[in-house]
C-alpha positions, -999 to +999 in steps of 0.1 A: +375-418-162+354-410-131+328-433-115+301-411-129+312-416-165+328-450-171+295-467-181+283-437-201+312-432-225+299-453-253+265-436-252+277-401-258+279-383-291+271-349-305+242-343-329+241-317-358+245-280-350+214-259-344+199-234-368+201-196-361+167-181-353+149-146-350+115-130-339+078-142-338+048-136-315+034-162-291+001-178-301-004-213-284-019-240-306-013-271-327-018-277-365-016-311-381+005-314-413+009-347-431+018-368-400+037-339-384+025-312-361+033-276-358+032-260-323+035-223-315+057-215-286+066-182-270+095-179-295+078-190-327+065-221-345+082-255-345+074-285-367+080-319-351+087-354-363+063-383-363+080-413-347+058-444-344+030-436-320+047-404-307+056-369-319+090-356-313+102-319-312+140-317-312+163-288-306+140-264-288+160-235-274+150-229-237+176-201-232+199-179-252+232-193-263+256-190-233+283-174-253+302-141-254+290-120-224+267-148-214+295-173-209+297-178-171+265-159-166+229-168-156+209-180-186+186-155-204+155-162-224+159-175-260+153-151-289+123-155-311+125-167-348+106-161-380+088-189-399+086-225-388+116-240-370+127-275-380+122-297-350+135-328-365+172-322-357+185-322-321+206-292-310+243-298-301+253-311-267+273-288-245+311-287-249+328-318-234+356-342-238+349-363-269+328-337-288+324-343-325+354-329-344+331-325-374+309-299-356+337-284-336+337-278-299+334-240-301+301-242-320+287-265-293+288-237-268+254-228-282+238-257-265+208-248-242+183-269-261+157-295-250+140-324-268+103-330-263+083-363-268+045-366-266+019-392-278+008-387-314-022-365-318-019-348-285-040-316-284-028-284-268-055-287-240-047-324-232-030-315-199-008-346-198+017-352-170+052-341-177+085-358-169+116-336-173+148-356-172+184-346-165+212-368-180+241-382-161+278-380-169+298-366-139+286-331-149+314-331-175+299-353-203+265-362-218+234-345-231+197-346-238+203-370-267+210-397-241+173-397-232+148-408-259+114-404-244+093-415-274+084-449-262+076-438-226+055-410-239+035-430-265+029-460-243+020-442-211+003-409-221+028-385-208+051-357-221+088-363-217+113-335-219+151-341-220+174-312-214+210-301-219+229-280-194+263-265-194+291-289-184+325-288-168+341-255-162+315-238-184+288-250-160+305-247-126+335-223-126+333-204-093+361-179-097+361-147-075+366-126-105+334-138-120+316-131-087+329-096-086+315-089-120+281-105-114+251-085-104+243-108-074+280-113-066+276-150-072+295-173-096+294-210-105+264-233-105+255-221-140+243-257-149+218-256-120+205-222-133+202-238-168+180-266-154+159-241-136+156-221-168+144-252-186+117-258-159+106-222-163+104-227-201+082-257-194+059-237-172+054-211-200+052-234-230+043-270-221+005-263-224+009-257-261+023-292-264-005-307-244+014-309-211+002-299-177+024-272-161+010-282-127+021-318-129+059-317-136+082-344-123+120-336-124+141-367-127+178-375-130+204-402-129+239-400-113+251-364-117+217-356-131+203-367-097+229-346-079+215-316-097+179-326-090+188-326-053+200-290-056+168-280-074+147-295-046+164-274-019+165-242-039+140-216-026+133-203-061+119-235-075+085-232-060+058-242-085+084-254-110+084-291-100+058-313-082+076-346-079+112-359-082+131-391-093+165-395-078+185-424-093+220-434-079+227-404-058+226-396-021+222-357-022+255-353-004+285-361-025+300-346-056+292-311-041+319-286-032+322-260-005+329-224-016+366-229-007+368-261-027+351-246-058+373-215-057+404-236-053+393-256-084+388-224-103+422-209-093+440-241-104+420-242-136+429-206-144+465-212-137+466-243-160+452-221-188+478-194-181+453-170-166+467-166-131+474-128-134+448-112-110+447-081-132+433-099-163+422-133-152+387-129-164+396-114-198+421-142-202+395-169-194+370-153-217+395-153-245+398-191-245+377-211-269+353-237-256+377-263-270+406-250-249+384-250-218+373-286-224+409-297-231+420-283-197+396-308-181+392-312-144+365-326-121+336-302-116+308-301-091+280-278-079+290-259-048+272-250-016+271-213-007+249-200+022+240-170+000+237-189-033+217-214-053+226-244-032+227-231+004+236-263+023+242-299+014+209-312+001+207-341+024+211-318+054+185-294+041+161-324+035+168-338+069+159-304+084+127-301+063+142-271+043+133-283+009+105-287-017+087-316+000+073-333-031+067-370-037+100-388-046+109-421-064+145-430-053+168-459-057+201-474-067+219-504-081+227-535-061+264-534-070+267-496-077+304-495-070+315-526-088+325-506-119+347-484-097+367-514-088+381-517-123+407-491-115+421-513-087+429-543-109+466-543-098+459-539-061+477-561-036+462-571-002+487-548+015+477-519-008+440-526-001+445-525+037+464-492+034+436-478+012+410-487+037+431-473+065+435-440+046+398-437+041+385-445+076+415-442+099+436-467+118+411-472+146+381-481+123+400-500+096+402-534+114+364-536+117+359-528+080+388-551+068+371-579+088+338-571+071+354-567+036+384-590+037+409-590+008+401-627+002+363-623+001+365-633-036+388-654-056+402-651-091+418-624-112+395-596-100+391-605-063+404-572-050+385-550-075+353-568-065+358-562-028+367-526-034+334-524-053+315-538-023+332-512-001+324-484-024+288-495-028+279-502+008+296-471+022+280-449-004+314-431-005+309-418-040+272-411-037+264-443-057+240-462-035+242-485-005+237-471+030+238-434+023+211-438-004+190-456+023+197-428+047+184-403+022+153-424+015+145-426+052+148-388+055+124-384+026+100-410+038+095-392+071+083-361+052+067-371+019+054-401-001+086-419-010+090-450-032+123-468-029+139-494-053+170-514-059+180-526-094+190-562-092+196-576-126+228-597-121+238-595-157+228-563-176+247-555-208+281-541-197+314-529-210+336-557-225+368-545-208+385-556-188+380-591-202+360-613-180+351-586-155+317-591-140+301-557-137+268-570-124+243-542-115+270-515-116+265-478-117+248-466-149+239-499-163+202-494-155+199-464-178+192-484-210+163-501-193+144-468-189+156-452-222+162-482-245+157-464-278+183-437-274+211-442-299+235-440-270+217-469-252+212-491-283+245-508-279+232-521-246+195-526-253+203-545-285+218-571-262+188-574-239+174-609-234+136-614-234+136-613-196+155-579-197+131-565-222+103-574-198+121-555-170+127-525-193+089-524-201+081-526-164+105-499-155+093-474-181+057-481-169+067-475-132+085-443-140+056-430-162+030-440-136+050-420-110+049-390-133+012-394-139+000-402-103+030-395-081+027-432-072+044-459-093+015-484-091+009-501-124-020-526-129-007-560-137+028-554-123+042-561-089+028-537-063+053-511-052+045-500-016+052-466-002+083-466+020+071-463+056+096-466+084+117-497+075+090-513+054+096-524+018+113-513-013+109-526-049+135-551-061+137-546-099+145-580-115+143-594-150+118-619-162+088-607-143+104-614-110+103-578-096+088-578-061+086-558-029+114-567-005+120-558+031+143-528+037+159-548+065+171-572+038+187-543+019+203-530+051+217-564+059+231-569+023+249-536+025+260-539+061+243-507+070+244-514+108+282-513+105+283-482+083+259-463+105+286-464+132+311-448+108+315-412+098+306-406+061+335-414+039+338-382+018+372-391+003+366-405-032+392-431-028+409-425-061+441-444-067 
């Protein structure tokens, strides 16, 4: 399991299959019906579900099913339907490892749906701020059902939209045969095009739900944030988003070059028995979604000077070649601690060899002195020091010094608000026994979305102090969507990042406070890492 997915595994499931739909004209408006509301979208009417002080509209198609000729093609607009659509059942997540055997993986290929949450009683002209959120999961697992925005919407007066996008090979396959067939001669990055299509749907339809199309924040966590980075530097997203939230990503890693993505595609095709140049595309298209998922593989967006993602996002941002919108950005204090689990049987000698392989023989002594094998004691001493190395270097895009580097680039160009999640004991996996995950990658997600069924296993274990932190975080995130500034009356003041000023240390029990960036840099040994080249090797065992 990759670093992007280890803490997400027990949150992921597949909801019921979506209903087939056909033609209706577009007439914006809202009609009350016994505690539920009917909204008219461009494709037809949909009736939502009352949930406490919120209204929920599930399974809204924002694009046509990416099946048949639309598999490995840019998304097209969804078809219209007759009558009133049932918005009380979420659409399926996209095909992935662990999909529900009851629904069937091939049926889940029809997956370009979003879920929408708004305060109860919102009128079509309310013009509420909108937060569109992209789930994490290594771009191979997950879905919109990981994000339950009902609480955030109801308590803060915003509209929350959670979206699916294609995953794995279905979302990122960059095979030359696909490019030859495409009108623009481009392949891959279909997931990024899905997210853009969802933002375009929001522009055309959010007003009918009481949202403001001119106040849209795009947020994401982990691989979701990787994809947000790509949207920020894409020239075609002008007017689609007006602020961004980037959690646990540095806008650099988990992105391929053209050569890397094409090599992945060739190896993938060969694994499926589709290596014959004469019929590779027909062979790939003949495979079921289940077969494609079973073939597995790690999948990333790719950078193409002529394509969607024209250069690494951090380079584009540093050069000022991006959508310079306000940004809320941050990471976990021990982001890489969970990655250390895979190194439970490391010896001190193996650890030294691992560091040497990553940074070279000339740089290894300085790093082995800073991260000695005996830094910790006990059963997991080496996994913990590996976790520190991964965290501080930012070598898997998880946080530490590369996250700070990105925040500094952003702060020089746009209002930027920086944070570190510092709960030392959030609910965590129970294996391996006795392993102290601390503030590892992904363990903050239940704090912003505590009501999702996929977060309930964690939020049900919150202490009173952690519930207080959860409430603070949902208010901060919503305030940023509302005002492009996370200031919340009655909560710790969150200063804008200026030079090496302050970030927000998010702590349970009402102890969140602004802290010096210099303290963050010292904690993660950034003065040392700034002298090192970026470690782009993932350090897999």
